[in-house]
C-alpha positions, 0 to 999 in steps of 0.5 A: 800251782800253775794258773791256766797251765794249758794256756801256758803251755801253748804259749811256749809251744807257739814260741818254738813253732816256725809257723808263729813267725811265718804267719806274722811275715805273711800277714804283713807281706799281704798288707803291703801288697794291698797297700801298694796296689791301691797306691797304684790304682786309678781311683787313687790318681783321681782322688785328692791328695788329702783324701788318699790316706783315708781311702787307703785306710778304709779299704785296709781296715774294711778287709781286716774287719771282714777277716776278723769277723769270720775268723771264728767259723774258720779257727775255733768252730770245730776245735771242741766238736772234733775232741767229742768226735774222736772221744778224747775230750774226756782224757783231759777231764781225768786230771784236775783241769776245769772247763775254763782251762780247757776252753781257754786253752783252745782259744790260745791254741787256735787263735794265736796265729790269727792274733799275731797276723792282726798285729802285723797288719796294724803297722801297714795301716799306720802308713796312712797317717803319713799320707794325710786324712787319718789321725792317730785317734782314728788309728787307735780306734780302728785297732781296738775294733779289730782286736775286739771283733777278733775276740768276739768271733773266736768266742762265738765259734768256741761256744758253738763248737761246745755243743756240736759234734758235726764239723760242717754244721758247727762251721755253718752255725758259727758263721750264722751266729756271727752274722746274726750278731752283726746284722741282727740289730741292724735289721731290728733297727730297720724294722722299727724305722719301717713300721714306727717312723717316729722312733728315729726322731729321738736318737737315744732310743736307737743307738743302744740297739745298734751298739750290740752289733760289731758293725756299729763300731766299724761304721763309727770308725769309718765316719769318725771325722765326719759329723753326720752321725746323730749318736753321741760319741760315747756310743763307740766305747759302749759298742766296744764294751757290749761286744767284748762282754758278749765274747766273755759271755760266750766263753763262760757258757762254753766253760760251764757247758763243756764239763757236762756234755763231754760224756755220752749219756744214757739214752733217754726214752723221750730223746730217743723218740724225738731222734726217730721222728727227725729221722723218719722226717729226713729218711721217710718211713720204712716202707717209703724208705725201702721203695726209695732205696730200691729206686736209687740203687737201680741207678747207682749204689753210691747215689743212694748213699749220698742222697738218702735224705729225701728233703736235701734237694729241696733245701736249695729251692728254699734258699732260692725262694727265700732270697728271691722273695726278699729281693722281690719285696724290696723291688715292690717296696723301693722300686728301681733302687733294687735295679740299681747297679750298686745294689744289684751286682753285690746282691747277685755276688753274695748270692752266688758265692754262698751257692758255691760254698754250698756246692763244694760243701755237699761235694766233699762232706760225704767222702770225708765222713766215709773216709773218717769212718772206714766206710770208704774202704769197705766200699772199695772192697766191693765190685763198685768201680771208682767211675761208678762212685764218681758218677753217683756222687755227681748224680747226687749233686745234679739231683740237688743243684741242677733244677735250682741252678737252672732257675737261677740262670733264667732269673739272672738273665732276666734281671741282669739284661735290663742293666748290663749288656748281653755279653756281660749276662752271658759271662756271668752265666758261664763263670757260674756254671764253670765254677759250680763244675769245678768246685764239684770236682775239687770238693770231691778231691779234697774230701779224699785229701783234707783232714776234715770238711772244714779244710776241704771247704776252705781249700776249694773256696781259696782256689775257685773263689779267691785266687781268681780275684788276686790274679785279676788284681795283680794283672791290674797292678801290672797294667798300672805299673806298665802305664806309669813306668813304660807307656808314653801315652795312657793305657785304657782298660775298658769295662769290656777288656776288664770283664774278659780278663776276669772271665779268662782268669776264672776259666783257666783256674777252673780248668787247672784246678778243677779238671787237670788237678782234682779230676785227673787225681780222682781217676788215677789215685782215688783208691790210693787216696781213700786209704791214705793214712796220717804221716808220722806226725799228726796234730795234737789235741790243742793245736801242737804237733806231736810225733806219733808213737805207741801212745795217744797224743792226748795222753802225752799232752796231759802227761806234760801238764 
C-alpha cells in the first residue's frame, strides 16, 4: 500500500512539468540580478569592504523572508475553498483517502515550486560569505529560518482555506493570520513594556513570548554576530521549534476539520436565523432594502448590483479612522518620533499599499463572481450596454473610496508638507490618484480575464505596485553602470531627479496598463471576455493539468490513485 498516494503522485507530476525547472531558473536569476544591482549601488561603494558582504546578506535575506511570509496567502489560501465552491472535494472522500492525505497533497501541489525557488536563491546568498562579514553558521541559520517561515505560512494558508469558501476572504484571512502570528507577540511585548516597565529587567520573562513570532528568528539572524541581544542564544532554536510546531498544528487542524465540513449539511434553525440577522445588517430590512434598491436602480442598474451592501462604503472610513487614530496616539505619546522621515515614509507607503490592494479587490471581485455564476451572461442579454455596466462599477467604486480618498489627500498634505518640499507632496498625491484610477480599470479587466479573484488581484498588484519599482531600480542600475564604465566624472542623481524619475515611470505604467490596455480591452472586448470559456486544458484539482474530455478532472485524478 502506498503511503500518502497524492503526495507521491504530485512529486511524479512535478518532475515532468516544465514550470518546475523554469521557476528554479527564474528565482536564481532574480537573486543574481538583485545581487548585481546592490553590488553597484552607491551605499555599497560608501561602505567598508568588510561590511559589503553583511549588507548584501541582510538585503537578500530580508527580501526572501518577506516572500516566505506572504507565500501562504498567495498559494494555499484558496486551494481547498475552491474545491468546496466547485463541489468536487467530496469525490476524493469517496475513496479511502483520509484528511491528511488531501491536506498534504494540496500542500505539495501548491508549494513545491516556491520551495524549489527558495532553494535556488540560497546559493546566491552564499556568495556573500566570499565578500566577508558573513559566516557559514549565519548562512545555515538563515536557510533554516526561511524554510521554517515558508512552511508555517503555507500551513496557515491551508488551515484558513479549510474553513473558507470565498476566495477573497480566504486570502485576506490567511494574510491577517500570518501577520497576527508575526506581529502579535511583538505587540504584546510592547504593551507589557509600556504598562509594566519592570518586566524588561528580567529578559527570561520576555523571550518566551517573542519566540512565538517568526520575526524573532529573523532578528536573531540579522544580529547574530552583534552582542547586543540580552536573550540567550538558545532562544533562536526555541523560536524555530515553536514556529515549526505551529505549522504542524495548522496542518493537523486542517486534516481534522476537512472531512467533517466538506458536505453541505442540513440547515439548522439557529444558523438560519443567525444568517438572516447578518443579511439584514448588511443589506437592511425589506423596506429599507426596497427603497435603497429603487434609488440605485434609478441611477444605474449595475450600481445596485455592485453596491447592495449598505455598510461597504463605511469600511474604508473605519480603516482610515483606525490608522489615523493609531498614528495620532503615537504622535501624542512620542512627539516628533512619528514625524521623523524614517517613521513617516514607511507608514504612508504601507497605508497606501493596503488601500490600493483594497481598490483592485473591489474592482475585480464583482465581475469574477458574476462571470463564474453566469450572472454576467444574463446581464449582457438585457438592454444594458457595456458602457452602462462600466459606469455603474465606477459609481460603486466612487461611492466607496472617493470620500476617504479626499480626506487622505488632505491629511497627507498637512503632515508631509512639514517634512518634505511641496513638489514631493504633490507628486505623492498625484501618484496615489493615478494608481487608484489605473487599478480600477485593471481590476475590472482582470476580473474578466483571470480565473479567480486572487489571480486578478495579484496581476494588478504586479503591474501597478511592483513593476514601477523594478523599472526604477533598473534605471538606477543603468545609471550606475554608465557612471562606472563610461563617465569621466561623477554622475549625480539628486533627490529631485530620483523623485521625478519614479513619478514618470509610475505614470507611464499607469497609462500603459490602466488606459491603453485595460480600458481599451473593456470597451472593445467586454462581451467576448465575459463569455469566454476555458481552453482545451484546465487545471486539475491538485495543481496538475489535465486535458478536458467528457469526464471531470477530479474523477480522472481519483481514478489514477
